Backbone as a printed PyTorch tensor [residue, N CA C, xyz], in Angstrom:
tensor([[[-122.1240,  202.4100,   97.7240],
         [-122.5270,  202.1430,   98.4450],
         [-124.2720,  202.1810,   97.8200]],

        [[-125.3570,  201.5120,   98.5670],
         [-126.8060,  201.2830,   98.3500],
         [-127.0660,  202.3010,   99.8970]],

        [[-128.1670,  203.3290,   99.8510],
         [-128.3790,  203.7140,  101.2500],
         [-130.0110,  204.0530,  100.8150]],

        [[-130.9730,  203.8000,  102.1690],
         [-132.1280,  204.5260,  101.8520],
         [-132.2390,  205.8100,  102.4470]],

        [[-133.3650,  206.5230,  101.8780],
         [-133.3610,  207.6620,  102.5970],
         [-134.0330,  208.0460,  103.6530]],

        [[-133.9260,  208.3210,  104.3790],
         [-134.9670,  208.6220,  106.1990],
         [-135.0670,  210.0380,  106.1270]],

        [[-136.0210,  209.9010,  107.2440],
         [-136.3640,  211.4060,  107.5760],
         [-135.5790,  211.3400,  109.1360]],

        [[-134.8170,  212.0480,  109.4670],
         [-133.7230,  211.6920,  111.0220],
         [-134.5730,  212.3040,  112.1220]],

        [[-134.6640,  210.9940,  113.0390],
         [-134.8830,  211.7060,  114.1680],
         [-133.9360,  212.7120,  114.9850]],

        [[-134.0900,  214.1160,  115.3930],
         [-133.2020,  214.7240,  115.4600],
         [-133.0260,  215.1920,  116.8330]],

        [[-132.4000,  213.7200,  117.9090],
         [-132.4590,  213.4410,  118.9840],
         [-131.2060,  212.4590,  118.8080]],

        [[-130.3270,  212.1620,  119.9880],
         [-128.9540,  211.4750,  119.7550],
         [-129.2560,  210.1560,  121.1150]],

        [[-129.4960,  209.2890,  121.3830],
         [-129.8280,  208.1970,  121.8920],
         [-129.1760,  207.8060,  122.5970]],

        [[-128.1720,  208.2870,  123.7510],
         [-127.1310,  207.9870,  124.1700],
         [-127.3340,  207.0980,  125.5210]],

        [[-126.7940,  205.6770,  125.8580],
         [-126.8500,  204.4940,  126.3170],
         [-125.9670,  205.1650,  127.1520]],

        [[-125.8850,  205.0800,  128.3660],
         [-124.0310,  204.9110,  129.5560],
         [-124.6420,  203.8670,  130.8070]],

        [[-123.4540,  203.0960,  130.7290],
         [-123.1110,  201.9150,  131.5120],
         [-122.0300,  202.1900,  132.6810]],

        [[-121.7530,  203.4920,  132.1030],
         [-120.3450,  203.7930,  133.3020],
         [-120.7590,  205.1510,  133.1140]],

        [[-120.0720,  205.7230,  134.3250],
         [-120.3520,  207.1710,  134.6240],
         [-118.6750,  207.9610,  133.8270]],

        [[-118.8920,  208.5070,  132.5310],
         [-117.8790,  209.5370,  132.0750],
         [-118.5330,  210.2100,  131.0280]],

        [[-117.2540,  211.4670,  130.9480],
         [-117.6860,  212.5830,  130.0090],
         [-118.5010,  213.4120,  130.7850]],

        [[-119.6110,  213.8970,  129.6520],
         [-119.9530,  215.0760,  130.2890],
         [-121.3930,  214.3050,  131.5040]],

        [[-121.6280,  213.4440,  131.2590],
         [-122.1460,  212.8910,  132.5980],
         [-121.4790,  212.6930,  133.7830]],

        [[-120.3450,  212.2660,  133.8180],
         [-119.8840,  212.4520,  135.0030],
         [-119.4410,  214.0260,  135.2490]],

        [[-119.3510,  214.9240,  133.9790],
         [-119.3180,  216.6400,  134.9000],
         [-120.7350,  216.5700,  135.7080]],

        [[-121.8700,  216.1300,  134.7500],
         [-123.3480,  216.6850,  135.5490],
         [-123.5840,  215.6660,  136.7560]],

        [[-123.4780,  214.8500,  136.5760],
         [-123.2810,  213.8610,  138.5050],
         [-122.7010,  214.8810,  139.4220]],

        [[-121.7020,  215.0890,  138.6280],
         [-120.7040,  216.0450,  139.8660],
         [-121.2150,  217.1260,  140.4690]],

        [[-121.9800,  217.9530,  140.0090],
         [-122.7980,  219.1420,  139.7230],
         [-124.1210,  218.7610,  140.1320]],

        [[-124.8010,  217.8150,  139.7950],
         [-126.0230,  218.0340,  140.6820],
         [-126.4860,  216.4970,  141.1830]],

        [[-126.0160,  215.4020,  141.1450],
         [-126.1890,  213.9850,  141.4300],
         [-127.0000,  213.6500,  140.5870]],

        [[-127.2790,  214.1330,  139.1390],
         [-127.9900,  213.1360,  138.4030],
         [-127.1200,  213.9290,  136.6990]],

        [[-127.8900,  213.0820,  135.6910],
         [-127.8310,  212.4290,  134.3680],
         [-128.5480,  213.0550,  133.3520]],

        [[-129.0610,  214.4200,  132.7050],
         [-130.3180,  213.5850,  131.8870],
         [-131.2170,  214.2970,  132.7620]],

        [[-131.7620,  214.3130,  134.1700],
         [-132.3270,  214.4790,  135.0330],
         [-132.9820,  213.0450,  136.0410]],

        [[-131.5930,  212.2630,  135.6930],
         [-131.9670,  210.8620,  136.3210],
         [-130.9120,  210.8150,  137.5590]],

        [[-131.8200,  210.6720,  138.8140],
         [-130.9400,  210.7640,  139.7160],
         [-130.1290,  209.7230,  140.2640]],

        [[-129.0000,  209.8090,  140.3070],
         [-128.0390,  208.7230,  140.1760],
         [-127.7990,  208.6380,  141.8440]],

        [[-127.4820,  207.2310,  142.5970],
         [-126.6390,  207.2650,  144.0530],
         [-125.3340,  208.3320,  144.1110]],

        [[-125.4990,  208.7520,  145.6290],
         [-124.6480,  209.1110,  145.7260],
         [-123.3240,  208.4390,  146.0350]],

        [[-122.2600,  209.3870,  145.9610],
         [-121.1910,  208.7280,  145.9960],
         [-120.0440,  208.4520,  144.9720]],

        [[-121.0150,  208.5460,  143.9130],
         [-119.8360,  207.3810,  142.7860],
         [-118.9160,  208.0720,  142.2470]],

        [[-118.3400,  207.3120,  141.7860],
         [-116.9010,  208.2990,  141.3290],
         [-116.9270,  207.8950,  139.8740]],

        [[-115.7150,  208.5790,  139.1380],
         [-115.2840,  208.7330,  137.9630],
         [-115.3090,  207.6780,  137.4620]],

        [[-116.0500,  207.0090,  136.2480],
         [-115.6180,  205.7890,  135.3890],
         [-116.4740,  204.5590,  136.3090]],

        [[-117.3580,  204.4520,  137.4020],
         [-118.2540,  203.9520,  137.5930],
         [-119.0580,  203.1840,  137.1580]],

        [[-119.2080,  201.8030,  137.1570],
         [-120.5830,  201.1240,  136.5390],
         [-121.4950,  201.3480,  137.0270]],

        [[-122.5350,  201.7480,  136.4150],
         [-123.7300,  201.7730,  136.7490],
         [-125.2120,  200.3960,  136.9540]],

        [[-125.2060,  200.5490,  137.9470],
         [-126.2890,  199.2420,  138.0090],
         [-126.9490,  198.6180,  137.4710]],

        [[-127.3900,  199.9260,  136.3990],
         [-128.6470,  199.2010,  134.9950],
         [-128.1760,  200.5830,  134.1820]],

        [[-127.9060,  200.0790,  133.1690],
         [-127.5190,  201.3300,  131.9230],
         [-128.7140,  202.7090,  132.1050]],

        [[-128.6540,  203.7990,  131.7520],
         [-129.2000,  204.8020,  131.8640],
         [-129.3920,  205.2640,  130.1610]],

        [[-130.7140,  205.4570,  129.9230],
         [-131.1520,  206.3300,  128.7330],
         [-130.6900,  207.9440,  128.9030]],

        [[-129.8730,  208.6620,  128.2570],
         [-129.5820,  209.7870,  128.2120],
         [-129.4820,  210.9230,  126.9340]],

        [[-130.6510,  211.0610,  126.6170],
         [-130.8520,  211.8270,  124.7780],
         [-130.3150,  212.9620,  124.8260]],

        [[-129.7620,  213.4040,  123.7450],
         [-128.9910,  214.9150,  123.6920],
         [-129.8940,  215.7320,  122.3370]],

        [[-129.8760,  217.0030,  122.4380],
         [-130.0830,  217.5320,  121.0600],
         [-129.2190,  216.7960,  120.0730]],

        [[-129.6930,  217.1560,  118.5100],
         [-128.6990,  216.7480,  117.2790],
         [-128.9130,  217.8160,  117.4180]],

        [[-127.5470,  218.7380,  117.3270],
         [-127.4100,  220.1700,  116.7330],
         [-126.6710,  219.9390,  115.4420]],

        [[-127.1810,  221.1280,  114.8400],
         [-126.8650,  221.2980,  113.1840],
         [-125.3290,  222.0140,  112.8800]],

        [[-125.8830,  223.0130,  114.4310],
         [-123.5730,  223.8820,  114.7060],
         [-123.2490,  223.1240,  116.0890]],

        [[-122.2350,  223.3390,  116.3440],
         [-121.9950,  223.2810,  117.7170],
         [-121.8980,  222.0120,  118.5200]],

        [[-122.3260,  221.4430,  119.7200],
         [-122.1700,  220.9430,  120.3370],
         [-123.6110,  220.0740,  120.4550]],

        [[-123.7550,  218.8860,  120.8770],
         [-125.0390,  218.4750,  120.8170],
         [-125.2960,  219.3070,  123.3820]],

        [[-126.3330,  219.0480,  123.1800],
         [-126.8960,  219.3210,  124.3120],
         [-127.9000,  218.0670,  125.1890]],

        [[-127.0940,  217.8750,  126.4720],
         [-128.1470,  216.5750,  127.2720],
         [-129.4400,  217.1290,  127.4910]],

        [[-130.2590,  216.4490,  127.3710],
         [-131.6950,  216.9500,  127.7620],
         [-132.4310,  215.6950,  128.4980]],

        [[-133.6180,  216.0090,  129.0720],
         [-134.4160,  215.0640,  129.7820],
         [-135.3700,  214.6250,  128.8660]],

        [[-135.5710,  213.2000,  129.6170],
         [-136.8000,  212.8200,  129.2710],
         [-137.3800,  212.9230,  128.6810]],

        [[-138.1430,  214.2630,  130.3790],
         [-139.6250,  214.7360,  129.4290],
         [-139.3610,  215.7850,  128.2600]],

        [[-138.3890,  216.4290,  128.0860],
         [-137.7530,  217.3440,  127.1010],
         [-137.9720,  216.1860,  125.5660]],

        [[-137.1700,  215.1020,  125.3690],
         [-137.4360,  213.9780,  124.5340],
         [-139.0880,  213.7600,  123.7120]],

        [[-139.7400,  213.4970,  124.9780],
         [-140.9860,  213.2710,  124.8520],
         [-141.8180,  214.6550,  124.0930]],

        [[-141.4380,  215.6760,  124.7530],
         [-142.1430,  216.9720,  124.0910],
         [-141.5540,  216.7820,  122.7470]],

        [[-140.3240,  216.9070,  122.3430],
         [-140.1580,  216.6270,  120.9060],
         [-140.5870,  215.8620,  120.2290]],

        [[-140.7330,  214.6650,  120.3050],
         [-141.0390,  213.3500,  119.7770],
         [-142.0660,  212.7750,  119.7510]],

        [[-142.8780,  212.8890,  120.8470],
         [-144.0940,  212.1580,  120.9000],
         [-143.4740,  210.8770,  121.7800]],

        [[-144.2930,  210.7750,  123.0800],
         [-144.2260,  209.3430,  123.8880],
         [-143.9140,  208.1770,  123.1390]],

        [[-145.0200,  207.9110,  121.9040],
         [-144.4750,  206.6080,  121.4520],
         [-143.2660,  206.6630,  120.9630]],

        [[-142.9550,  207.6160,  120.1130],
         [-141.6710,  207.6060,  119.8460],
         [-140.2280,  207.5070,  120.3340]],

        [[-140.7020,  208.1620,  121.5920],
         [-139.1510,  208.2640,  122.3960],
         [-139.3560,  206.8200,  122.7100]],

        [[-140.4790,  206.0850,  123.4430],
         [-140.3890,  204.6000,  124.5470],
         [-139.4800,  203.6390,  123.2770]],

        [[-139.9550,  203.8920,  121.7840],
         [-139.2270,  202.8620,  120.8830],
         [-137.6660,  203.5870,  120.7740]],

        [[-137.7570,  204.6590,  121.1570],
         [-136.0520,  204.9490,  120.5790],
         [-135.5800,  204.5250,  121.5190]],

        [[-135.4770,  204.4650,  123.1360],
         [-134.7280,  204.2130,  124.2370],
         [-134.6580,  202.6570,  124.0210]],

        [[-136.2500,  201.6610,  123.9560],
         [-136.1010,  200.8020,  123.8660],
         [-134.8390,  200.0670,  123.4220]],

        [[-135.1960,  200.5240,  121.6750],
         [-134.2240,  200.1400,  120.4720],
         [-132.8860,  200.2890,  120.7490]],

        [[-132.6180,  201.8040,  121.6870],
         [-131.1070,  201.7780,  121.9430],
         [-130.7320,  200.4530,  123.1910]],

        [[-131.2610,  200.7840,  124.4350],
         [-131.3560,  199.8080,  124.8870],
         [-130.8960,  198.2610,  124.3880]],

        [[-131.8170,  197.6750,  123.6400],
         [-131.5530,  196.7880,  123.5070],
         [-130.1710,  196.5940,  122.2830]],

        [[-129.6290,  197.3140,  121.5870],
         [-128.5270,  197.5970,  120.4610],
         [-127.0800,  197.3460,  121.5330]],

        [[-127.1680,  198.3050,  122.5460],
         [-126.5040,  198.5540,  123.6380],
         [-125.9380,  197.2300,  124.4370]],

        [[-127.0170,  196.2530,  125.0010],
         [-126.6520,  195.2810,  125.4170],
         [-126.4900,  194.1430,  124.8600]],

        [[-126.8980,  194.0990,  123.9240],
         [-126.3450,  193.0450,  122.7170],
         [-124.6130,  193.0450,  122.5450]],

        [[-124.3320,  194.8080,  122.4900],
         [-122.9770,  195.3000,  122.0880],
         [-122.1380,  194.8180,  122.8020]],

        [[-122.5460,  195.3320,  124.0900],
         [-121.8850,  195.4370,  125.3760],
         [-121.4530,  194.1030,  125.5070]],

        [[-122.5160,  192.9860,  125.5420],
         [-121.6490,  191.4170,  126.3630],
         [-120.7260,  190.8740,  124.9670]],

        [[-121.1570,  191.3230,  123.5330],
         [-120.4530,  190.7900,  122.7280],
         [-118.7320,  191.5870,  122.8910]],

        [[-118.7740,  193.0360,  123.1790],
         [-117.7920,  193.4630,  123.7120],
         [-116.7550,  193.1220,  124.3400]],

        [[-117.8590,  192.5590,  125.6430],
         [-117.0400,  192.3410,  126.7580],
         [-116.1870,  190.9950,  126.9480]],

        [[-116.7170,  190.4480,  126.1150],
         [-116.4670,  188.7180,  125.7090],
         [-114.6320,  188.8050,  125.2950]],

        [[-114.8810,  190.1150,  124.7540],
         [-113.1850,  190.3840,  123.7460],
         [-112.8210,  190.9870,  124.4100]],

        [[-112.5280,  191.7140,  125.9390],
         [-111.9030,  192.4060,  126.4900],
         [-111.6190,  193.7260,  126.4990]],

        [[-113.0870,  194.2680,  125.8600],
         [-113.3540,  195.8330,  125.5600],
         [-114.6450,  196.1100,  126.6220]],

        [[-114.6690,  197.3420,  127.3120],
         [-115.9000,  197.8800,  128.1590],
         [-116.5540,  198.8740,  127.1110]],

        [[-117.7860,  198.6010,  126.9700],
         [-118.4400,  199.8170,  125.8860],
         [-118.8620,  200.8400,  127.4290]],

        [[-118.7500,  202.0470,  128.0230],
         [-119.1410,  202.7790,  129.0500],
         [-120.2170,  203.7250,  128.1450]],

        [[-120.5230,  204.0740,  127.0500],
         [-121.6530,  204.4780,  126.7200],
         [-121.0700,  204.7120,  125.1440]],

        [[-122.5240,  205.0860,  124.3400],
         [-122.4250,  204.6960,  123.1110],
         [-123.9020,  205.7060,  122.5040]],

        [[-123.9050,  205.7560,  121.3890],
         [-125.0430,  206.8340,  120.7550],
         [-125.4520,  206.1260,  119.4960]],

        [[-126.7120,  206.1530,  119.5350],
         [-127.1610,  205.7310,  118.0130],
         [-128.3060,  206.9120,  117.6930]],

        [[-128.3160,  207.0120,  116.3800],
         [-128.8410,  208.0600,  115.6180],
         [-129.9780,  206.9200,  114.9580]],

        [[-131.6160,  207.5590,  115.0790],
         [-132.4710,  207.0190,  114.5170],
         [-133.3170,  207.9330,  113.1790]],

        [[-133.4470,  206.9100,  112.1510],
         [-134.8700,  207.7850,  111.1710],
         [-136.0550,  207.2850,  110.7230]],

        [[-137.1120,  207.6300,  110.1780],
         [-138.0000,  207.1180,  110.0890],
         [-137.4690,  206.8670,  107.9890]],

        [[-137.9770,  205.5900,  107.8830],
         [-137.9250,  205.1360,  106.5640],
         [-139.6780,  204.8630,  106.2190]],

        [[-140.2010,  205.7450,  106.0260],
         [-142.0070,  205.3170,  105.2980],
         [-142.2080,  205.5910,  107.0340]],

        [[-143.0700,  204.3750,  107.6290],
         [-143.3140,  204.3560,  109.3620],
         [-142.8840,  203.8960,  109.9580]],

        [[-141.5720,  203.9210,  109.4910],
         [-140.5400,  202.6040,  109.8770],
         [-139.4150,  203.5230,  111.4540]],

        [[-139.1620,  203.5860,  112.1170],
         [-137.9570,  203.5770,  112.5280],
         [-137.2450,  202.3640,  112.5790]],

        [[-135.9110,  203.5390,  111.6090],
         [-134.5700,  202.4710,  111.5770],
         [-133.4820,  202.7830,  112.3020]],

        [[-132.3100,  201.9550,  112.3410],
         [-131.0560,  203.0090,  112.8510],
         [-129.9860,  203.2500,  111.7900]],

        [[-129.7080,  204.7380,  112.0340],
         [-129.0200,  205.2910,  110.5970],
         [-127.6520,  205.3210,  111.5220]],

        [[-127.2340,  205.9390,  110.6470],
         [-125.4010,  206.7330,  110.8670],
         [-124.5490,  205.7280,  111.3810]],

        [[-123.5320,  206.1300,  112.1160],
         [-122.3930,  205.3260,  112.6430],
         [-123.3510,  204.9840,  113.4510]],

        [[-122.5200,  203.1520,  114.0770],
         [-123.3250,  202.5750,  115.1270],
         [-122.2620,  201.9320,  115.7910]],

        [[-121.8410,  202.3170,  116.9170],
         [-120.5480,  201.3190,  117.5650],
         [-119.1840,  201.8560,  116.9450]],

        [[-118.7380,  202.8530,  117.0540],
         [-117.6100,  202.8690,  116.3100],
         [-116.8100,  203.7190,  117.4330]],

        [[-115.3610,  203.9760,  117.3490],
         [-114.6200,  204.7380,  118.2250],
         [-115.1600,  206.3560,  118.4180]],

        [[-115.7220,  206.7470,  117.2570],
         [-116.0110,  208.2650,  117.1290],
         [-117.8840,  208.1940,  117.9250]],

        [[-118.4400,  207.4120,  118.0870],
         [-119.5010,  207.0080,  118.7440],
         [-119.7490,  206.5930,  119.9980]],

        [[-118.3080,  205.6270,  120.7540],
         [-118.8400,  204.8780,  121.8340],
         [-117.5890,  205.1730,  122.9590]],

        [[-117.4770,  205.1030,  123.9450],
         [-116.0290,  205.1230,  124.2370],
         [-115.9290,  203.5520,  124.9240]],

        [[-114.5880,  202.7430,  124.6880],
         [-114.5760,  201.6600,  124.4240],
         [-113.3270,  201.8980,  125.5650]],

        [[-112.9770,  200.8720,  126.6530],
         [-112.3160,  200.9530,  127.4240],
         [-111.5180,  199.4140,  127.6060]],

        [[-110.0710,  199.6140,  127.7350],
         [-109.7260,  198.0000,  127.9940],
         [-110.2480,  197.4770,  129.2210]],

        [[-110.9870,  196.0950,  129.2120],
         [-111.4210,  195.8880,  130.2990],
         [-110.4250,  195.5630,  131.3220]],

        [[-109.0990,  194.8780,  131.1320],
         [-108.3430,  194.2450,  131.6980],
         [-107.4090,  195.3500,  132.6650]],

        [[-107.7180,  196.8920,  131.9510],
         [-107.2530,  198.2290,  133.3600],
         [-108.1910,  198.4500,  133.8800]],

        [[-109.6600,  198.3900,  133.7290],
         [-110.8120,  198.8230,  134.2330],
         [-110.4340,  199.3050,  135.7140]],

        [[-110.8700,  200.4220,  135.9650],
         [-111.0200,  200.5670,  137.8540],
         [-111.5700,  201.9010,  138.0840]],

        [[-112.4930,  202.1700,  138.9540],
         [-113.3340,  202.9500,  138.9880],
         [-112.6680,  203.8450,  140.2700]],

        [[-112.9290,  205.7050,  139.5800],
         [-112.3000,  206.6490,  140.1800],
         [-111.4520,  207.3000,  139.8220]],

        [[-111.0090,  207.0100,  138.7360],
         [-110.0570,  207.6130,  137.9060],
         [-110.6730,  207.3860,  136.3710]],

        [[-109.7980,  208.8950,  135.4830],
         [-110.3750,  208.4870,  133.9020],
         [-109.3910,  206.7730,  133.6620]],

        [[-110.2760,  206.5610,  132.1830],
         [-109.7320,  205.2600,  131.8750],
         [-108.7770,  205.4560,  130.1650]],

        [[-108.0050,  204.3750,  130.3100],
         [-107.3140,  204.6990,  128.8750],
         [-108.0080,  203.9510,  127.7370]],

        [[-108.0850,  205.0090,  126.9980],
         [-109.3600,  204.5170,  126.3220],
         [-108.9710,  204.0890,  124.3670]],

        [[-109.7410,  203.4590,  124.0260],
         [-109.8220,  203.3890,  122.3000],
         [-111.0090,  204.1850,  121.5520]],

        [[-110.8510,  205.2790,  122.2430],
         [-111.7550,  206.1470,  121.0790],
         [-111.5730,  207.7050,  120.8810]],

        [[-111.7970,  208.1190,  120.7680],
         [-111.7640,  209.9890,  120.5500],
         [-111.4700,  210.1580,  121.6510]],

        [[-110.9440,  209.9440,  123.0600],
         [-110.8050,  210.6950,  124.0180],
         [-109.0060,  211.0150,  124.3180]],

        [[-108.5060,  210.5520,  123.1000],
         [-107.1210,  211.1030,  122.9020],
         [-107.2460,  212.5870,  122.5040]],

        [[-108.0000,  212.4650,  121.4700],
         [-108.1350,  213.5490,  120.7230],
         [-108.6660,  214.9530,  121.7250]],

        [[-109.7350,  214.7220,  122.5370],
         [-110.1300,  215.1750,  123.5170],
         [-109.2240,  216.0530,  124.3750]],

        [[-108.5410,  214.7680,  124.8380],
         [-107.5460,  215.2150,  125.8120],
         [-106.3490,  216.1810,  125.0500]],

        [[-105.8210,  216.1200,  123.8110],
         [-105.3510,  216.9490,  123.5140],
         [-105.7000,  218.3030,  123.5230]],

        [[-107.5510,  218.4060,  122.8670],
         [-107.7580,  219.6090,  122.5710],
         [-107.9390,  220.3370,  124.1850]],

        [[-108.0720,  219.4420,  125.1170],
         [-108.3050,  220.0880,  126.3090],
         [-107.1260,  220.8700,  126.8720]],

        [[-105.7570,  219.7670,  126.7690],
         [-104.3960,  220.8280,  127.0050],
         [-103.9610,  222.2210,  126.3520]],

        [[-104.8460,  222.7320,  125.1200],
         [-104.2510,  223.2060,  124.7600],
         [-105.3370,  224.3060,  125.0330]],

        [[-106.6110,  224.1400,  125.8060],
         [-107.6060,  225.1540,  125.9360],
         [-108.5470,  225.6550,  124.8590]],

        [[-108.7400,  224.4310,  124.0570],
         [-109.4920,  225.2720,  122.6970],
         [-110.5130,  225.5020,  123.4950]],

        [[-111.4740,  226.4580,  123.1930],
         [-113.0020,  226.8010,  123.5270],
         [-114.1050,  226.1580,  122.9520]],

        [[-114.0330,  225.1320,  122.0600],
         [-114.9050,  224.4740,  121.5720],
         [-115.8750,  225.3680,  120.0980]],

        [[-115.1240,  226.6420,  120.1000],
         [-115.5620,  227.3030,  119.1080],
         [-115.2940,  226.9120,  117.4770]],

        [[-115.7340,  226.9940,  116.5100],
         [-115.7170,  226.6440,  115.1730],
         [-113.9820,  227.6870,  114.5200]],

        [[-113.0150,  227.9630,  114.4030],
         [-113.2970,  225.9270,  113.6480],
         [-112.4030,  225.8090,  114.1730]],

        [[-111.8460,  224.1710,  114.4540],
         [-111.3570,  223.6020,  115.2830],
         [-109.9070,  223.9250,  114.7200]],

        [[-108.8250,  223.7700,  116.1850],
         [-107.7420,  223.5000,  115.6970],
         [-107.3170,  222.6180,  114.9370]],

        [[-106.1120,  222.1760,  114.2080],
         [-105.5810,  221.5540,  113.4190],
         [-104.5820,  220.8600,  114.5150]],

        [[-105.1330,  219.4450,  113.8730],
         [-104.2460,  218.2450,  115.0990],
         [-103.0260,  217.4590,  114.6350]],

        [[-101.7400,  217.6610,  115.4070],
         [-100.3060,  217.8150,  115.1690],
         [-100.4400,  216.1470,  114.8650]],

        [[ -99.4870,  215.8430,  113.4980],
         [ -99.2170,  214.4530,  113.1710],
         [ -99.7550,  213.2330,  114.1810]],

        [[ -98.5810,  213.4050,  115.0770],
         [ -98.9160,  212.5990,  116.2180],
         [-100.0400,  212.2470,  116.9900]],

        [[-100.9460,  213.4060,  117.1000],
         [-102.3770,  213.1600,  117.7280],
         [-102.6120,  212.1810,  116.6290]],

        [[-103.0590,  212.6870,  115.5000],
         [-103.5010,  211.5500,  114.6900],
         [-103.1610,  210.1860,  114.3280]],

        [[-102.0080,  210.4020,  114.3010],
         [-101.5410,  209.0180,  114.3380],
         [-101.7310,  208.1840,  115.2290]],

        [[-101.8670,  208.4660,  117.0110],
         [-101.8860,  207.5890,  117.9260],
         [-103.4440,  207.5050,  117.9040]],

        [[-104.6180,  208.5610,  117.7000],
         [-106.0300,  208.0360,  117.4010],
         [-105.9640,  207.4540,  116.6350]],

        [[-105.3920,  206.8660,  115.5100],
         [-105.7200,  205.8900,  114.3720],
         [-105.0090,  204.6710,  114.9290]],

        [[-104.3090,  205.0750,  115.7440],
         [-103.4010,  203.2150,  116.1780],
         [-104.5630,  202.8560,  117.2540]],

        [[-105.1470,  203.8960,  117.6040],
         [-106.1530,  203.1170,  119.0470],
         [-107.7880,  202.5630,  118.0300]],

        [[-108.0000,  203.4410,  116.9190],
         [-108.8190,  202.8960,  116.3610],
         [-108.9440,  201.5180,  115.7460]],

        [[-107.4260,  200.8470,  114.9670],
         [-107.3430,  200.2840,  114.5010],
         [-106.9790,  198.9210,  115.8440]],

        [[-106.5380,  199.7740,  117.0100],
         [-106.2350,  198.5980,  117.5550],
         [-107.3960,  197.7010,  118.3400]],

        [[-108.5920,  198.7030,  118.5480],
         [-110.3210,  198.2890,  118.8370],
         [-110.7230,  197.5110,  117.5600]],

        [[-110.4100,  197.8370,  116.4620],
         [-111.2280,  197.0360,  115.5840],
         [-110.5560,  195.5000,  115.1670]],

        [[-109.0760,  195.4380,  115.3280],
         [-108.6750,  194.3330,  115.6990],
         [-109.2000,  193.2970,  116.5890]],

        [[-109.2320,  194.0220,  117.9540],
         [-109.5070,  193.2040,  119.2930],
         [-110.9560,  193.2840,  119.3570]],

        [[-111.9060,  194.0480,  118.6040],
         [-113.5470,  193.3590,  118.7760],
         [-113.9980,  192.4910,  117.2450]],

        [[-112.9340,  192.3620,  116.4820],
         [-113.2180,  191.5720,  115.2600],
         [-112.3710,  189.9420,  114.9950]],

        [[-110.9250,  190.8200,  115.2890],
         [-110.5250,  189.7930,  115.5540],
         [-109.1650,  189.6930,  113.8460]],

        [[-109.9090,  190.8460,  112.9240],
         [-109.1180,  191.4070,  111.9000],
         [-108.5510,  192.6170,  112.0460]],

        [[-107.3940,  192.7330,  110.7230],
         [-106.7270,  193.8640,  110.3770],
         [-107.2590,  194.5250,  109.7360]],

        [[-107.2630,  196.4300,  109.6460],
         [-107.1890,  197.2600,  108.8630],
         [-105.9830,  197.2810,  107.8990]],

        [[-106.1820,  197.7540,  106.5990],
         [-105.0100,  197.9650,  105.8320],
         [-104.8930,  199.2380,  105.9770]]])
């Protein structure tokens, strides 16, 4: 594998097209997500009129934390923040259109960027089931959790055993691992038309 060494930007660049996950939890308590006020009365999994950019800290340990736009600007400078947001929206919109034509809704996704010299480039995983929420379009209905092709199956299992989200994580039962792998293979096939061996 050939790689380029970069200086990572310590921000997770999250784009949300639907209200789910931590965004849904925050909206229920504050009416906003990462300081972005949203219309009242939205339900779980609601499609947003316009996607929103909701940055998070890139934690070295533990879980990333949502931050406001102003906090992001303070950490990385306005010029860099604007560029990160614009690149994230562009990548999300292209991916969303591609996936929707193949029966998949990309509810949200995160991008990571780094500096290669003076140039910002996309680094790390991009649009994977680990970094995105993939929902089957044909089953979509706002107002409830969605069936998914991503790591939500693992999240649901960890919630069911009331894991406190402190390391080390508990081992996953073989059936959870297999079902998650099956979902990843299925969405790969739907998006690419190819199979994984």
